[in-house]
N, C-alpha and C positions, 0 to 999 in steps of 0.2 A: 751531155756528153751524147752524141752518134754513135751507136753499137750494130754492127754489122754480127750478129750471130750467125757461125758456121753449122749448119746439120741441128734437123728436130728430131733428130731417135730420143734415145731412152737417158742418156743425163740431157740432150740440148734441150730439148721438153721445159727440163726444172731448171735450167740456166734461166730462159727467157722466162717463166711464172716468178722468177726470183728480183730480178731485172726488173721484170714490169710494173715490183710490187708499188716501189719509188718513183717522187718527180724528178729523178739527175739523169736517168737515164730514157731514151731514145730508141727504140729497140725495132733490128727488122731482120726477121728468120726467114733463111736464105737455104734450101734444099730441093736438091733433084726432084722429090715426091711431092706430088701437091695432098694424097692420102696424109702426110707424118704431116703438115701445115696446115688440113685440114683441122687437126685433134689442140688447135690452139688457138680453135674459134672463142670469142668470149676473154681474149687476153690481151690487153692492152699493147699488142706490137703489132709490126704491119709485118705482110710475110711476101714471098714473092720465093718463085720458083726457078731455078737457073741450073744448068750440070754442074757439079761442085769439082767434078775433076778436068775439066775444060779450062785454062789460063787467062782464055780473052771475056767469059763468061765471071769470072772469079774477079779478075780487075774491073768490069764493070759495074758487077755488087758494092766494088770498096770504096770505088769513088766518091769524093766528098762526105768520107765516113770520119768519124776521129779515133777510132778504135774495132778493130775486129778480136773474135774470141772464137776462137777455130776448136767445134766439139765435132769433126766429122772426122774415122778413123785415117790412125798412125800413116799411113803411108801417104795421105794427103798431106802429112803436114808441112815439109817442106815447099810443095808447093802453094800453097797456103799464106805462107811466110812470106814468100817470093813477091807476090803477089799483092803483100800488103806493103810491101816496102815498094814496089814501084807506085801505090797509091798515094803513100804518106801516111799511111795507116800504125798506130800503134799495136803491134799483136798481143796477143794470149792464146795459151793452147792446154790441152791435158793429155800430150805426148807422153808417153813412158820410153819411146823409143831411141836406143841412144843416140843410133848415126843421123835421124834428122835433127835431137837437141845439138848434134856437133855442127851439122850445117846449118843451124838458125845461129849461130852462135858465132858464125861464120860472118849474113848475113848481116847479123846487128852491128860489125866494126865501123865506124863512123858512118850509124845512120843517126838520121836529124829525128829518128822515133825511135819509140823501148818497142825488145823480144824479148815478149816473159813464158817462157813455155813450161812445160811441167805442173802447171798450175792445179792440180787434180788432189788425191788422197795420196798415195805412195805411186810415183816423187808428188810429190807437192808438201802437203801439213806434216809428212811425217820428218823432212828435213828438214823444212823450220825446228822440231818439236827439238829432235838431235845435239841441231848448231845451238837454241836455246842452254840446252843442259848443258853441252860441252863449254862453251862460255864461260859456266862458273868453275872450271877446272884449274889449276897452274899447271899441270900437264895430264894428259889421254892416254890412256893405256887402251882401252876399248867400248865401239860404238857400235852397238848392236840395234840393229830395226830389222821388228818385225809387224806385219799387217794383213791381216785377211779379211774377204766377204765372203762370209760363210751362210748357207740356207740356216735359217735360225731350226727348222724341222729334217734332215738328210734321211734320206732313204731309200739311195741305188747304192749301187757297188760302191759307186766314188763318191759317197757322200759329201756330194757337190751338187748346185743347179746354178745354172746359165743369171748372174743379176748383172753380170754388165757384158759386153763386148765380146766378141767369140774372137776376132782377129784380135785385138791387144791380149786376148789369154792365150791365146797358143804362140804369139809373138813373145811375151815373155817367157813365157817357157823353152824358145827354141831356141834364142840368143845368148851371144855368153854375155856372164853380169860380170861387171866389177867389182872390187875391193883391194881392200889394204891387210896385206901379212906383212909381219916383221917390219914394217912403218915401208913398207913398197907398195906401187900400186901394180898390179895382178888382177887376170882373168879368171876370173871358177866359171865352169861347166851348169848350165840351168842343170835345176833337177837332183845336183848331187849336196854334199852338204847335211846330208839328213838329221834331223834333233827332234826331240822329244818334251815337251813338257807342259802343265798341265797351270790355268787361270782362273781360279774361280771358281773349283771344282771341275772342269772340263779337260779333257786330255785333248791337246793335237801336236801336230807335226810341223815343220818348218823346213822349209829349202830352198836353193838358190833360187832366183828368178831374176830375170833380165830388165834393168830400166829403173828401182825401185829408189837408187840411191842421188837422185839427181844428178848434179853436179857435187855434192858433199867428194867425192875423191879426190877433184882439185884443187877443192877449197880446205879441207885437211890435212891436206900432204904436206909432210914432216912434222905433225904437230900429235898422230894418232899412230901406235903402234896397230893395231887390229880395228877395220871400218868392214863392216856386211851388209847387206839389205838379205829378208827371206819372206818368202811368202806362208800364209800359215793355213794349212788344211785340217780337216779330223784326220786321225791315222787311217794309214791305210791308202788313201789319193794318189802320194807322189811315186809309189807302187806301180797300179793301174796305170799314171800316166807314159811310165817307162816304158813298160811292154807297150802302150800305143804309139808310142813317139821312135821308141829305140830299138826296139824287139819285131815290134811289124814295121819298120821303117818307113811310120806316117811323117814322120819329121822330115822328108822326101816330100810329099803329099799332101802339105798343110791342106789346102782346098776341100780335097776330101774325107781330112780331119774335121773340118769346122763344119760339111756338110754333115756327118755324121752327130756330129754334136748339138746344132739344130735340129735336130730332124728327132732327136733320141733322148735330150736332158731337156724336162722342161725348165722355164725361166720361173721365176721367184720373187715377187715382191715381201714377205716374211723372209729377210735376213738378217743379220747383224755384222758388224764393221769392227774389228780389233785391232786396237793400236798400242802397240808394245816395244818401247826405244827402254834400252840400258845402256848407261854412260859409266864408266869407271875410270878412277889417274885418282892420282895428287892434289888434294885437298886441303891447306891451311896443316901443312908436313904429313896427314894420316894418306893409308890409302882407304877412298871412300866409291862405292856403289848410287847412285840415285836411279829411279824410277820413273819414266811416264806410260799409265796404263789404264787403257780408255776401250768401256764397248761404247755402241752409240747405235741401237735401236730403229729398225722402219718404225714410220707412221702410218699407221696404221686405221686415219680418220677415214672413213668409209666414204666421203664425201672425197676425198682428193689425196687417196693415200702412199706414200712416196717409200720407197727402197731405202734403205740403210745408204747403198751405195750411190744410190742417187741425192741424198740430202749430203753425203757428205763432198763427194766429189765438185756438186755444183756450190758448195757452199767453198771450197777453195778459191776456183775460179773464181768467183763476185767476191769474192771478199778482195781476192789479188787485186781484179779491178778499182774496186772501193779505194783501198787503199793506195793504188796510184791517182786517179782523179781526185784525193785529198792532197794528194803532195808528201805522201808519206814514204813513199818510193823514188828510184830516179827517174829521170823522164826520157831518157833516150838511152840508147847500148841495150844489152843486156843484161839480164834483173835476173839474177837467182831467187831462186826460195827462201834459202841460209839468208837474206836482204832484208825477210821479210820479222819483222820484231813479235817472236809471238802472245807478248799482252798486249800488241795493236792489234794482231791478227781476232785471238777469242776475244777483242772488246769489242770488234765490229761487229755492224749488225746482220752480215752473213755469218762470220766465223765465232759466233756464239751456240749455231748447230750444234759445237764442239764442242763449247763446254754446258750445255745442256743437257749431254749425257752421262753415262755414270762411269768416275771412277772405280777401279776397280782395288785396294785395295794390301791385295796378299795375292803371293807369286809364288808358285813352287816347285 
């Protein structure tokens, strides 16, 4: 299968290395930065320099390919999907942006190829888990989805290090969030809905952020009373972000905020990803709650270290592509994450990254 991978950044590098390990994919990595592509020296992929924000340049690199995996910033998702349809390529991406996903859904209408956005961690794996648990209930009362990509050793006041895209981080902190309350689809404000919980002896907070639900609001409409998604952080992070975004009004000047964060907050490869889903409802005539809780840790291998967010995000999209190639997913039109069967995902050679994580046994 011939694949063009757009983007050779933090996550794109990991996707390229994973797909290159087997014999099933012929991968060409495209980025506008020769320096980023040079980091793939020694990996069994082709590389090509192109302006990824230019429609004509994108179309040129997609012609003749079977599929495109888009690991570019979220604001380029609609452009990449549009050019993929023009070139006749299947399309996969990692976007958490709600508007982009809706635009891609529209592009998929009547298409001869498949469009599967949101293939990362959240949205992505978290929706696969939630839908799998929900299927076991006769009626649903509440579905709560919580995900955190956290530094293992927080030292600053934000108790946060950069583990993934600053663009994506600020985007989810600034846009309205989908939810279901009392059986009705609604929008709630980002950074609101603060809650605290402990997991495995560590205290956390969680609050509304945009995009993590994927298409579950539509899929579970009319079936669940309460559905929401929140990002998990260490206590105190939310209040400082509200200060920056709302009181100092940097939500009106996000480019300045991104520059401040890139300059002042170190990135880290020493992180942990927390996945926490609870589903409650009626099962066998009784009100029952089921929980899925995992921690995925960074790979500290000295020769090729991988952060937990690299592992989980890259595993998500690579497993989606792999299951699609095997015929386990629809071959045309819009594909939702919840159309992936959790057992199939966890049995996949890439999805096994989540199986090898540590299951958390107790929640307080």
